[in-house]
N, C-alpha and C positions, 0 to 999 in steps of 0.2 A: 504494500500500500504506500509506503514511504517513497518507493521508486516512482510510482505514478505521480505523486505530488512533485517530486523533483523533475520528472520529465515535462510536466505541464508548466512548471515555473521556468525551466530553461527555455522552453519553446516561446513563452511569452516574452522573456527577456531578449531572446535572439531576434524575434520579429520586430520588436520595438527598437532595438539597436540598429537593425538593417534599415528600418524606416527613417530613423534619424540620419544615418549616413547617406541615404538616398536623397533626402531633401538638401543636406549640406553639399553633396556633390553637384546637384542641379544648380544650386546657388553659385558655387564656384565656377561651374562651366558657363553660366550666364554672365558672370562678371568678367570672364575671360573672352567674351564675345560670341557665345553660342546663342542658340534659339531659346525663347522663353517657354513655349508650349511643348517642347520635346520631352517625352518621358512621363506624360500624365497617366498613361496606361500602367506603368510600373507603380506609380503612386497609388492608384486605385486598387491594384492587385495587392500591394503591401498592406493597404488599409483593410481590405477584405480578409486577409490572413491574420489580422489582429494588431496591426500597427497604426490604427487610425488616431489614437490618442497621442502617440509620439509624433506623428506627422503634423497634427494640429498644433501641438505645443511648440514644435520646432519652427513651424512657419511663423509663429508669433515671436519666438525668441530671436530668430534671424531676420525678422521683418521682410520676409520674402514671399511673394505670390499672395499677398493679402487681398489683392484686387480681383482674384479669380473667384467668381461667385459660385461656381460648381464645387470647388474644393472647400470653400468656406461654409457651405451648407451641408455637403455630404460628409465631411470628416467628423463633425460632432455627432451626427446621427449614427454613423458607423462606429464611433467610439463608444456610444451608449450600447449599441448592439454587441460590440466586442466584450464590454464589461459584463453584460448579461450572459453571454455565451461562456465566458471564462468562469463566472459564478456557477453556471450549470455544470461545467466541466469539473470544478473542484467538488461540487455537491455530489455528482455522480460517483466520484471516487469514494466518497463516504458511504454511498449505498452498497458498495461491494463488500463492506465489512461483514 
């Protein structure tokens, strides 16, 4: 049972770290002269996998892509959904006892 908690926790941390690095990399590429809308699919996929909260907080911390209405609306909604699904994941581990 402890192993399942550890695996779920590591998954959550890994997805959120990847999401943070993805936004930071996009910002660095944009400052170096790249396109702004490139990589939105990766952001949405990372958010669906569980990194929506990290993406949303990183966008505010770096002050990057705050004008994109799709990301500013979908990320908090997906973050709430992610928290609920993670809660269900931890709760279902308790049901296996």
